[in-house]
C-alpha positions in Angstrom: 135.4 83.4 118.0 135.0 79.7 118.7 132.5 77.3 117.3 130.2 75.7 119.8 130.6 72.0 120.1 127.0 71.2 119.5 127.4 72.9 116.1 130.1 70.7 114.8 129.3 68.7 111.7 130.3 65.2 112.9 128.7 63.9 116.1 131.6 61.6 117.1 134.0 64.5 116.8 131.7 66.7 118.8 131.5 64.0 121.5 135.4 63.8 121.4 135.7 67.5 122.1 133.1 67.4 124.8 134.9 64.4 126.5 138.3 66.2 126.3 136.9 69.5 127.6 135.1 67.8 130.5 138.0 65.5 131.3 135.7 62.5 131.0 138.1 59.6 130.4 135.2 57.0 130.3 133.3 59.0 127.6 136.5 59.5 125.7 137.4 55.8 125.7 133.9 54.9 124.7 134.3 56.9 121.5 137.3 55.0 120.3 136.9 51.9 118.1 138.9 48.9 119.1 142.5 49.3 117.9 142.1 53.0 117.4 145.4 54.8 116.6 146.6 58.4 116.8 149.6 60.6 115.8 151.0 63.8 117.2 153.0 66.0 114.8 153.3 63.1 112.4 154.6 60.5 114.9 152.3 57.6 116.0 151.7 57.6 119.7 150.1 55.2 122.2 146.6 56.7 122.8 146.4 55.9 126.5 149.8 57.3 127.4 149.4 60.4 125.2 146.0 61.3 126.4 146.9 60.8 130.0 149.9 63.2 129.6 148.5 65.7 127.1 144.8 65.8 128.0 143.7 64.3 131.3 146.5 65.0 133.8 147.3 68.4 132.2 143.7 69.8 132.0 143.6 69.8 128.2 141.0 72.0 126.5 139.9 72.5 122.9 138.4 75.8 121.5 137.3 75.2 118.0 138.3 77.9 115.5 137.0 76.3 112.4 136.0 72.9 110.9 136.1 71.3 107.4 135.6 67.9 105.8 132.1 67.5 107.3 133.4 68.3 110.8 136.2 65.7 110.7 139.0 68.3 110.4 139.3 71.0 113.1 141.5 74.0 113.6 141.8 74.3 117.4 143.2 76.6 120.0 144.4 73.9 122.4 145.8 74.5 125.8 147.0 72.4 128.7 149.0 73.0 131.9 152.2 71.5 130.4 152.5 73.5 127.1 150.2 76.4 127.5 148.1 77.4 124.5 148.9 76.6 120.8 147.1 76.5 117.5 146.6 72.9 116.4 145.0 70.9 113.6 143.0 67.7 114.3 141.9 65.2 111.7 139.5 62.3 112.6 138.6 59.0 110.9 135.2 57.8 112.0 133.8 54.3 111.2 130.3 53.5 110.1 129.3 52.8 113.7 130.3 56.4 114.7 133.4 55.5 116.5 136.8 57.1 116.0 139.3 54.8 114.5 142.1 57.4 114.2 142.9 60.9 115.1 145.9 63.0 114.1 146.9 66.2 115.7 149.8 68.7 115.4 150.7 72.3 115.4 148.9 74.3 112.8 
Protein backbone atom coordinates (compact mmCIF):
# COMPACT_ATOMS: atom_id res chain seq x y z
CA UNK A 1 0.00 0.00 0.00
CA UNK A 2 1.39 3.39 -0.92
CA UNK A 3 1.66 6.49 1.25
CA UNK A 4 -0.40 9.48 0.12
CA UNK A 5 1.74 12.42 -0.91
CA UNK A 6 -0.02 14.81 1.49
CA UNK A 7 1.10 12.56 4.38
CA UNK A 8 4.84 12.81 3.65
CA UNK A 9 6.92 14.31 6.43
CA UNK A 10 8.77 16.93 4.39
CA UNK A 11 6.71 19.47 2.39
CA UNK A 12 9.43 20.04 -0.24
CA UNK A 13 9.70 16.31 -0.89
CA UNK A 14 5.93 16.05 -1.10
CA UNK A 15 5.87 18.88 -3.62
CA UNK A 16 8.63 17.10 -5.59
CA UNK A 17 6.57 13.90 -5.80
CA UNK A 18 3.48 15.88 -6.79
CA UNK A 19 5.39 17.71 -9.55
CA UNK A 20 6.85 14.44 -10.89
CA UNK A 21 3.50 12.63 -10.84
CA UNK A 22 1.66 15.50 -12.51
CA UNK A 23 4.50 16.06 -15.02
CA UNK A 24 4.63 19.72 -14.01
CA UNK A 25 8.08 20.84 -15.10
CA UNK A 26 7.59 24.45 -13.89
CA UNK A 27 6.61 23.32 -10.38
CA UNK A 28 9.50 20.85 -10.35
CA UNK A 29 12.06 23.48 -11.34
CA UNK A 30 10.66 25.94 -8.77
CA UNK A 31 11.46 23.41 -6.01
CA UNK A 32 15.15 23.27 -6.86
CA UNK A 33 17.64 25.61 -5.24
CA UNK A 34 20.08 27.35 -7.59
CA UNK A 35 22.91 24.96 -8.39
CA UNK A 36 20.97 21.89 -7.23
CA UNK A 37 22.61 18.55 -8.02
CA UNK A 38 21.48 14.94 -8.35
CA UNK A 39 22.81 11.44 -8.79
CA UNK A 40 21.40 8.24 -10.26
CA UNK A 41 22.82 4.94 -9.02
CA UNK A 42 25.80 6.78 -7.55
CA UNK A 43 26.71 8.79 -10.65
CA UNK A 44 26.14 12.54 -10.75
CA UNK A 45 23.88 13.59 -13.62
CA UNK A 46 22.71 16.83 -15.18
CA UNK A 47 19.30 17.47 -13.59
CA UNK A 48 17.74 18.99 -16.71
CA UNK A 49 18.82 16.19 -19.05
CA UNK A 50 18.07 13.41 -16.58
CA UNK A 51 14.59 14.62 -15.63
CA UNK A 52 13.65 15.20 -19.27
CA UNK A 53 14.62 11.63 -20.13
CA UNK A 54 13.62 9.77 -16.95
CA UNK A 55 10.59 11.79 -15.82
CA UNK A 56 8.94 14.22 -18.20
CA UNK A 57 9.22 12.65 -21.68
CA UNK A 58 8.77 9.12 -20.31
CA UNK A 59 5.76 9.72 -18.00
CA UNK A 60 7.60 9.04 -14.75
CA UNK A 61 5.49 8.24 -11.70
CA UNK A 62 6.34 7.69 -8.03
CA UNK A 63 4.31 5.48 -5.65
CA UNK A 64 5.69 5.93 -2.15
CA UNK A 65 6.12 2.68 -0.22
CA UNK A 66 7.76 4.14 2.89
CA UNK A 67 9.60 7.17 4.24
CA UNK A 68 12.30 7.79 6.81
CA UNK A 69 14.60 10.62 7.94
CA UNK A 70 11.67 13.00 8.49
CA UNK A 71 10.37 12.36 4.99
CA UNK A 72 13.68 13.03 3.25
CA UNK A 73 14.35 9.40 2.34
CA UNK A 74 11.75 7.49 0.34
CA UNK A 75 11.36 3.93 -0.83
CA UNK A 76 9.46 4.21 -4.10
CA UNK A 77 7.91 2.04 -6.74
CA UNK A 78 8.97 4.14 -9.74
CA UNK A 79 7.77 3.60 -13.28
CA UNK A 80 8.23 5.24 -16.64
CA UNK A 81 7.66 4.33 -20.28
CA UNK A 82 11.36 3.60 -20.86
CA UNK A 83 12.25 1.21 -18.03
CA UNK A 84 8.88 0.02 -16.73
CA UNK A 85 8.54 -0.35 -12.96
CA UNK A 86 11.35 -0.68 -10.44
CA UNK A 87 11.88 -0.28 -6.73
CA UNK A 88 14.01 2.77 -6.01
CA UNK A 89 15.35 4.74 -3.07
CA UNK A 90 15.37 8.54 -3.10
CA UNK A 91 17.29 10.80 -0.69
CA UNK A 92 16.77 14.55 -0.54
CA UNK A 93 18.72 17.46 0.90
CA UNK A 94 16.53 20.49 1.57
CA UNK A 95 17.82 23.95 2.51
CA UNK A 96 16.41 26.28 5.17
CA UNK A 97 14.22 27.96 2.55
CA UNK A 98 12.53 24.65 1.74
CA UNK A 99 14.21 24.16 -1.63
CA UNK A 100 15.87 20.95 -2.73
CA UNK A 101 19.63 21.30 -3.09
CA UNK A 102 20.31 17.66 -3.97
CA UNK A 103 18.52 14.43 -4.61
CA UNK A 104 19.94 10.97 -5.07
CA UNK A 105 18.09 8.04 -6.56
CA UNK A 106 18.93 4.48 -7.40
CA UNK A 107 17.63 0.96 -7.40
CA UNK A 108 16.65 -0.31 -3.96
